[in-house]
C-alpha atoms as an extended CHARMM CRD file, in Angstrom:
* protein
*
       188  EXT
         1         1  MET       CA            129.9510000000      111.7970000000      118.5650000000  PROA      1               0.0000000000
         2         2  THR       CA            129.5110000000      111.0360000000      122.1210000000  PROA      2               0.0000000000
         3         3  SER       CA            130.6720000000      108.8840000000      124.8480000000  PROA      3               0.0000000000
         4         4  GLU       CA            127.8790000000      106.9910000000      124.8560000000  PROA      4               0.0000000000
         5         5  GLY       CA            128.5900000000      102.8310000000      123.5010000000  PROA      5               0.0000000000
         6         6  ILE       CA            132.2520000000      103.2400000000      124.1290000000  PROA      6               0.0000000000
         7         7  GLU       CA            133.1190000000       99.7610000000      125.3700000000  PROA      7               0.0000000000
         8         8  LEU       CA            136.8380000000      100.3200000000      128.2180000000  PROA      8               0.0000000000
         9         9  ARG       CA            138.5160000000       97.5550000000      127.9640000000  PROA      9               0.0000000000
        10        10  HSD       CA            141.6180000000       96.8350000000      130.6700000000  PROA      10              0.0000000000
        11        11  ALA       CA            144.6120000000       95.4510000000      129.6170000000  PROA      11              0.0000000000
        12        12  THR       CA            148.5660000000       94.2280000000      131.7910000000  PROA      12              0.0000000000
        13        13  ASP       CA            149.4460000000       92.7420000000      128.5850000000  PROA      13              0.0000000000
        14        14  ILE       CA            151.3240000000       95.2270000000      126.4680000000  PROA      14              0.0000000000
        15        15  ASP       CA            151.8610000000       92.3610000000      123.5530000000  PROA      15              0.0000000000
        16        16  ALA       CA            148.2230000000       92.2980000000      123.3080000000  PROA      16              0.0000000000
        17        17  VAL       CA            147.3590000000       95.8350000000      122.4830000000  PROA      17              0.0000000000
        18        18  TRP       CA            150.9700000000       97.4050000000      121.1800000000  PROA      18              0.0000000000
        19        19  ASN       CA            149.5710000000       97.6330000000      117.5300000000  PROA      19              0.0000000000
        20        20  THR       CA            146.3470000000       99.0730000000      118.9530000000  PROA      20              0.0000000000
        21        21  LEU       CA            148.6310000000      101.9130000000      121.0510000000  PROA      21              0.0000000000
        22        22  ILE       CA            150.7130000000      102.6950000000      118.0600000000  PROA      22              0.0000000000
        23        23  GLU       CA            148.4280000000      103.1010000000      115.7940000000  PROA      23              0.0000000000
        24        24  VAL       CA            146.5120000000      105.3940000000      117.9800000000  PROA      24              0.0000000000
        25        25  TYR       CA            148.7880000000      107.5410000000      119.1380000000  PROA      25              0.0000000000
        26        26  ALA       CA            150.3550000000      107.4980000000      114.8390000000  PROA      26              0.0000000000
        27        27  GLU       CA            146.7740000000      109.2370000000      114.4790000000  PROA      27              0.0000000000
        28        28  VAL       CA            147.2900000000      111.6920000000      117.3400000000  PROA      28              0.0000000000
        29        29  ARG       CA            149.9660000000      113.0080000000      116.9120000000  PROA      29              0.0000000000
        30        30  ALA       CA            150.5580000000      112.8670000000      113.0810000000  PROA      30              0.0000000000
        31        31  ASP       CA            151.6590000000      116.7960000000      112.8750000000  PROA      31              0.0000000000
        32        32  GLN       CA            154.0830000000      116.2810000000      115.2020000000  PROA      32              0.0000000000
        33        33  LEU       CA            155.7490000000      113.1910000000      114.3120000000  PROA      33              0.0000000000
        34        34  HSD       CA            158.7020000000      114.7970000000      112.4590000000  PROA      34              0.0000000000
        35        35  GLN       CA            160.3470000000      115.9840000000      115.3100000000  PROA      35              0.0000000000
        36        36  PRO       CA            162.2140000000      113.6580000000      116.7350000000  PROA      36              0.0000000000
        37        37  HSD       CA            160.5330000000      113.1930000000      119.9610000000  PROA      37              0.0000000000
        38        38  TYR       CA            157.5790000000      112.8930000000      118.8700000000  PROA      38              0.0000000000
        39        39  SER       CA            158.5820000000      109.6500000000      116.3130000000  PROA      39              0.0000000000
        40        40  VAL       CA            156.7640000000      106.5630000000      116.1660000000  PROA      40              0.0000000000
        41        41  GLU       CA            159.8690000000      104.7780000000      116.6690000000  PROA      41              0.0000000000
        42        42  ARG       CA            160.6260000000      107.4050000000      119.6250000000  PROA      42              0.0000000000
        43        43  TYR       CA            156.8410000000      106.7560000000      121.0690000000  PROA      43              0.0000000000
        44        44  GLY       CA            157.7030000000      103.0740000000      120.5340000000  PROA      44              0.0000000000
        45        45  GLU       CA            161.0980000000      102.7680000000      122.6650000000  PROA      45              0.0000000000
        46        46  ARG       CA            159.1180000000      104.6540000000      125.3130000000  PROA      46              0.0000000000
        47        47  LEU       CA            155.9160000000      102.2720000000      125.4910000000  PROA      47              0.0000000000
        48        48  ALA       CA            158.4070000000       99.6180000000      125.8110000000  PROA      48              0.0000000000
        49        49  ARG       CA            160.1260000000      100.9380000000      128.7760000000  PROA      49              0.0000000000
        50        50  HSD       CA            157.0700000000      101.8420000000      130.2830000000  PROA      50              0.0000000000
        51        51  ALA       CA            155.0550000000       98.7620000000      129.6250000000  PROA      51              0.0000000000
        52        52  ALA       CA            157.9960000000       96.7910000000      131.7000000000  PROA      52              0.0000000000
        53        53  GLU       CA            157.5720000000       98.8630000000      134.6880000000  PROA      53              0.0000000000
        54        54  PRO       CA            155.9750000000       97.8630000000      137.7730000000  PROA      54              0.0000000000
        55        55  GLY       CA            152.1740000000       98.0060000000      137.5530000000  PROA      55              0.0000000000
        56        56  TRP       CA            151.8110000000       98.8470000000      133.9610000000  PROA      56              0.0000000000
        57        57  GLU       CA            148.2870000000       99.1680000000      132.7420000000  PROA      57              0.0000000000
        58        58  THR       CA            146.2760000000      100.7220000000      129.9330000000  PROA      58              0.0000000000
        59        59  VAL       CA            142.4080000000      101.4380000000      128.9940000000  PROA      59              0.0000000000
        60        60  ILE       CA            141.5060000000      101.3500000000      125.7070000000  PROA      60              0.0000000000
        61        61  GLY       CA            137.9680000000      103.0180000000      124.2790000000  PROA      61              0.0000000000
        62        62  TYR       CA            136.4110000000      101.2710000000      121.9010000000  PROA      62              0.0000000000
        63        63  ALA       CA            133.0520000000      102.3890000000      119.3540000000  PROA      63              0.0000000000
        64        64  GLY       CA            132.5770000000       98.8460000000      118.5380000000  PROA      64              0.0000000000
        65        65  ASP       CA            135.9880000000       97.1440000000      117.4330000000  PROA      65              0.0000000000
        66        66  GLN       CA            137.4830000000      100.9380000000      116.4160000000  PROA      66              0.0000000000
        67        67  PRO       CA            139.6450000000      102.3560000000      119.1740000000  PROA      67              0.0000000000
        68        68  VAL       CA            138.9170000000      105.8310000000      120.0400000000  PROA      68              0.0000000000
        69        69  GLY       CA            141.7550000000      106.2980000000      123.0280000000  PROA      69              0.0000000000
        70        70  TYR       CA            143.1910000000      105.0930000000      125.6360000000  PROA      70              0.0000000000
        71        71  ALA       CA            145.0770000000      105.9220000000      128.8350000000  PROA      71              0.0000000000
        72        72  TYR       CA            148.2920000000      104.3080000000      130.4570000000  PROA      72              0.0000000000
        73        73  VAL       CA            149.7080000000      104.0860000000      134.1200000000  PROA      73              0.0000000000
        74        74  ASN       CA            152.4470000000      102.9980000000      136.0200000000  PROA      74              0.0000000000
        75        75  THR       CA            153.4440000000      102.8730000000      139.0980000000  PROA      75              0.0000000000
        76        76  ILE       CA            156.2620000000      104.7300000000      140.1640000000  PROA      76              0.0000000000
        77        77  GLU       CA            158.3090000000      104.6530000000      143.7220000000  PROA      77              0.0000000000
        78        78  PRO       CA            159.3340000000      107.1540000000      145.9540000000  PROA      78              0.0000000000
        79        79  ASP       CA            162.9300000000      106.9540000000      144.8130000000  PROA      79              0.0000000000
        80        80  ASP       CA            161.6850000000      107.1820000000      140.8800000000  PROA      80              0.0000000000
        81        81  ARG       CA            163.7240000000      108.8770000000      137.9280000000  PROA      81              0.0000000000
        82        82  TRP       CA            160.1580000000      110.1300000000      137.5050000000  PROA      82              0.0000000000
        83        83  TRP       CA            160.4520000000      112.2790000000      141.1960000000  PROA      83              0.0000000000
        84        84  ARG       CA            164.3770000000      113.2530000000      140.1400000000  PROA      84              0.0000000000
        85        85  ARG       CA            163.9290000000      114.6690000000      137.2980000000  PROA      85              0.0000000000
        86        86  MET       CA            161.9030000000      117.3130000000      138.7580000000  PROA      86              0.0000000000
        87        87  THR       CA            163.3120000000      121.1840000000      138.3220000000  PROA      87              0.0000000000
        88        88  THR       CA            162.0500000000      122.2530000000      141.9850000000  PROA      88              0.0000000000
        89        89  PRO       CA            161.9760000000      121.0490000000      145.1810000000  PROA      89              0.0000000000
        90        90  LEU       CA            158.1630000000      118.6890000000      145.8070000000  PROA      90              0.0000000000
        91        91  PRO       CA            155.7750000000      119.6450000000      148.2950000000  PROA      91              0.0000000000
        92        92  VAL       CA            156.7670000000      118.0240000000      151.3970000000  PROA      92              0.0000000000
        93        93  GLY       CA            155.3100000000      114.7450000000      151.3410000000  PROA      93              0.0000000000
        94        94  THR       CA            154.5120000000      114.2790000000      147.7770000000  PROA      94              0.0000000000
        95        95  THR       CA            157.0300000000      111.1550000000      147.4540000000  PROA      95              0.0000000000
        96        96  ASP       CA            155.1810000000      109.7020000000      151.0230000000  PROA      96              0.0000000000
        97        97  ARG       CA            152.3520000000      108.7240000000      148.9680000000  PROA      97              0.0000000000
        98        98  THR       CA            151.9540000000      105.5900000000      146.2660000000  PROA      98              0.0000000000
        99        99  THR       CA            151.9030000000      107.0800000000      143.2340000000  PROA      99              0.0000000000
       100       100  ILE       CA            151.0070000000      106.2420000000      139.5750000000  PROA      100             0.0000000000
       101       101  ALA       CA            152.1390000000      107.8630000000      136.4880000000  PROA      101             0.0000000000
       102       102  LEU       CA            149.7710000000      108.7760000000      134.0090000000  PROA      102             0.0000000000
       103       103  LYS       CA            152.2060000000      108.6260000000      130.9720000000  PROA      103             0.0000000000
       104       104  GLU       CA            149.4970000000      108.8750000000      127.8050000000  PROA      104             0.0000000000
       105       105  ILE       CA            146.5450000000      109.4910000000      127.5750000000  PROA      105             0.0000000000
       106       106  MET       CA            145.2280000000      109.8890000000      123.6520000000  PROA      106             0.0000000000
       107       107  LEU       CA            141.9600000000      110.4570000000      122.2050000000  PROA      107             0.0000000000
       108       108  ARG       CA            141.6490000000      110.0350000000      118.1910000000  PROA      108             0.0000000000
       109       109  VAL       CA            139.6120000000      113.8180000000      117.2740000000  PROA      109             0.0000000000
       110       110  PRO       CA            136.3060000000      112.4210000000      116.3790000000  PROA      110             0.0000000000
       111       111  TRP       CA            135.7780000000      111.5720000000      120.2390000000  PROA      111             0.0000000000
       112       112  ARG       CA            137.6620000000      115.1460000000      121.5530000000  PROA      112             0.0000000000
       113       113  GLY       CA            135.2380000000      117.0200000000      123.8430000000  PROA      113             0.0000000000
       114       114  THR       CA            132.7090000000      114.3170000000      124.1340000000  PROA      114             0.0000000000
       115       115  GLY       CA            133.6650000000      112.9000000000      127.9250000000  PROA      115             0.0000000000
       116       116  THR       CA            135.4750000000      110.4340000000      126.6610000000  PROA      116             0.0000000000
       117       117  ALA       CA            139.0400000000      111.1180000000      127.4220000000  PROA      117             0.0000000000
       118       118  ARG       CA            137.3120000000      111.5560000000      131.4910000000  PROA      118             0.0000000000
       119       119  ARG       CA            135.6010000000      108.2020000000      130.9510000000  PROA      119             0.0000000000
       120       120  ILE       CA            139.3330000000      106.4450000000      130.0770000000  PROA      120             0.0000000000
       121       121  HSD       CA            140.7010000000      108.2060000000      132.7180000000  PROA      121             0.0000000000
       122       122  ASP       CA            138.3280000000      107.7370000000      135.5710000000  PROA      122             0.0000000000
       123       123  GLU       CA            137.9510000000      104.1590000000      134.7040000000  PROA      123             0.0000000000
       124       124  LEU       CA            141.8370000000      103.5750000000      134.5390000000  PROA      124             0.0000000000
       125       125  LEU       CA            142.0620000000      105.3610000000      137.9840000000  PROA      125             0.0000000000
       126       126  ALA       CA            138.9920000000      103.4130000000      139.4810000000  PROA      126             0.0000000000
       127       127  HSD       CA            140.2440000000      100.2390000000      140.9960000000  PROA      127             0.0000000000
       128       128  ARG       CA            144.0450000000      101.3700000000      141.5670000000  PROA      128             0.0000000000
       129       129  PRO       CA            145.3250000000      100.8020000000      144.7200000000  PROA      129             0.0000000000
       130       130  GLU       CA            147.6600000000      103.8800000000      144.8780000000  PROA      130             0.0000000000
       131       131  GLU       CA            146.6840000000      106.9180000000      146.9810000000  PROA      131             0.0000000000
       132       132  GLN       CA            147.7640000000      109.5330000000      144.2910000000  PROA      132             0.0000000000
       133       133  VAL       CA            148.1920000000      110.4100000000      140.5830000000  PROA      133             0.0000000000
       134       134  SER       CA            150.9190000000      112.1510000000      138.5730000000  PROA      134             0.0000000000
       135       135  LEU       CA            151.5080000000      113.4680000000      134.8930000000  PROA      135             0.0000000000
       136       136  LEU       CA            153.0120000000      115.8050000000      132.6120000000  PROA      136             0.0000000000
       137       137  VAL       CA            151.5420000000      117.9870000000      130.3310000000  PROA      137             0.0000000000
       138       138  ASN       CA            152.9790000000      119.9720000000      127.4810000000  PROA      138             0.0000000000
       139       139  PRO       CA            151.6460000000      123.5870000000      128.8870000000  PROA      139             0.0000000000
       140       140  LEU       CA            151.5110000000      124.7480000000      125.1010000000  PROA      140             0.0000000000
       141       141  ASN       CA            149.1470000000      121.9770000000      124.4080000000  PROA      141             0.0000000000
       142       142  GLY       CA            146.2730000000      123.6660000000      122.7550000000  PROA      142             0.0000000000
       143       143  ASN       CA            147.2210000000      126.7430000000      123.6990000000  PROA      143             0.0000000000
       144       144  GLY       CA            147.3410000000      125.8160000000      127.1360000000  PROA      144             0.0000000000
       145       145  LYS       CA            143.1280000000      123.8000000000      126.5790000000  PROA      145             0.0000000000
       146       146  VAL       CA            145.0500000000      120.5140000000      127.6120000000  PROA      146             0.0000000000
       147       147  LYS       CA            146.5230000000      121.4780000000      131.1380000000  PROA      147             0.0000000000
       148       148  ALA       CA            143.3910000000      123.9330000000      132.1030000000  PROA      148             0.0000000000
       149       149  LEU       CA            141.5860000000      120.6250000000      131.4130000000  PROA      149             0.0000000000
       150       150  TYR       CA            143.8140000000      118.4050000000      134.1570000000  PROA      150             0.0000000000
       151       151  GLU       CA            143.2050000000      121.3960000000      136.6400000000  PROA      151             0.0000000000
       152       152  ARG       CA            139.2090000000      121.0580000000      136.3110000000  PROA      152             0.0000000000
       153       153  TRP       CA            140.0600000000      117.2930000000      136.8010000000  PROA      153             0.0000000000
       154       154  GLY       CA            141.7010000000      117.7650000000      139.9270000000  PROA      154             0.0000000000
       155       155  TYR       CA            144.8730000000      118.4500000000      139.3780000000  PROA      155             0.0000000000
       156       156  MET       CA            147.6570000000      120.8340000000      140.5990000000  PROA      156             0.0000000000
       157       157  GLU       CA            150.5280000000      122.0130000000      138.8990000000  PROA      157             0.0000000000
       158       158  ILE       CA            153.5240000000      120.6460000000      141.0830000000  PROA      158             0.0000000000
       159       159  SER       CA            156.6510000000      121.4330000000      139.2120000000  PROA      159             0.0000000000
       160       160  ALA       CA            157.9660000000      120.9440000000      136.0430000000  PROA      160             0.0000000000
       161       161  GLN       CA            160.6990000000      118.4100000000      134.1240000000  PROA      161             0.0000000000
       162       162  GLN       CA            162.5960000000      118.0070000000      130.5210000000  PROA      162             0.0000000000
       163       163  PRO       CA            162.5480000000      113.8740000000      130.2480000000  PROA      163             0.0000000000
       164       164  SER       CA            164.3950000000      114.0470000000      127.2040000000  PROA      164             0.0000000000
       165       165  ALA       CA            167.0730000000      116.6530000000      125.4680000000  PROA      165             0.0000000000
       166       166  ASP       CA            164.9460000000      117.1860000000      122.9080000000  PROA      166             0.0000000000
       167       167  GLY       CA            161.4850000000      117.0430000000      124.1740000000  PROA      167             0.0000000000
       168       168  PRO       CA            159.5340000000      120.4310000000      125.5010000000  PROA      168             0.0000000000
       169       169  VAL       CA            159.6180000000      121.4390000000      129.5930000000  PROA      169             0.0000000000
       170       170  LEU       CA            156.4860000000      119.7480000000      130.3520000000  PROA      170             0.0000000000
       171       171  THR       CA            154.5510000000      120.7350000000      133.7370000000  PROA      171             0.0000000000
       172       172  ALA       CA            154.2580000000      118.1860000000      136.3070000000  PROA      172             0.0000000000
       173       173  MET       CA            150.7710000000      117.6010000000      138.2070000000  PROA      173             0.0000000000
       174       174  LEU       CA            149.2660000000      115.6810000000      141.1510000000  PROA      174             0.0000000000
       175       175  ARG       CA            146.1240000000      114.4310000000      142.4790000000  PROA      175             0.0000000000
       176       176  ALA       CA            144.4070000000      112.0070000000      144.8820000000  PROA      176             0.0000000000
       177       177  ILE       CA            143.2640000000      109.3770000000      143.2300000000  PROA      177             0.0000000000
       178       178  ARG       CA            140.3460000000      109.2890000000      145.5200000000  PROA      178             0.0000000000
       179       179  GLU       CA            138.6680000000      112.1380000000      147.7090000000  PROA      179             0.0000000000
       180       180  PRO       CA            139.2090000000      111.1080000000      151.4740000000  PROA      180             0.0000000000
       181       181  ALA       CA            137.0630000000      110.2480000000      153.2670000000  PROA      181             0.0000000000
       182       182  PRO       CA            135.2880000000      113.2250000000      155.3640000000  PROA      182             0.0000000000
       183       183  ALA       CA            136.1620000000      113.1510000000      159.1610000000  PROA      183             0.0000000000
       184       184  PRO       CA            133.5560000000      111.4280000000      161.5010000000  PROA      184             0.0000000000
       185       185  GLY       CA            130.7580000000      114.0100000000      162.4010000000  PROA      185             0.0000000000
       186       186  LEU       CA            130.8760000000      116.1300000000      159.2370000000  PROA      186             0.0000000000
       187       187  ALA       CA            129.3050000000      114.0430000000      156.7020000000  PROA      187             0.0000000000
       188       188  GLU       CA            125.8800000000      114.7100000000      155.9930000000  PROA      188             0.0000000000
């Protein structure tokens, strides 16, 4: 499999994509669905809550009519619980910039390692007006490979949080959506 030929579709209406997101989630998390935090029911509750928040948007990748993966975001405000749940003080100025939270990124097994997740991620961020994006990652996923992947994508660790009592402690990461323009006279 390659990321070639994958069509990327944007959506802001949860009703139009609900079943697709649930089905991909259930397949990707199949080995964890027995854990309460990862159950389809709990995911549906989180998805409904996230989709009701400002700025919710998803990008779903399709190979023909088959969804291969997705990512979704929503806007977070300076006083959002996203920031308040952090376990350590945030770097100065972190909440001063407009921010989106990357709440989920899922990719079905056949498309892993093909660049498809990065294409979905980058397409989702490409037209966003916010300045930065934050995400939470379980540092144990893939024996640390998932966190390392996000680091290669430019994310830096800023704190940690445990969003639910029965869920894992997650690493909070942050990066600029777009690289700042070079200072005048420095661009070649």
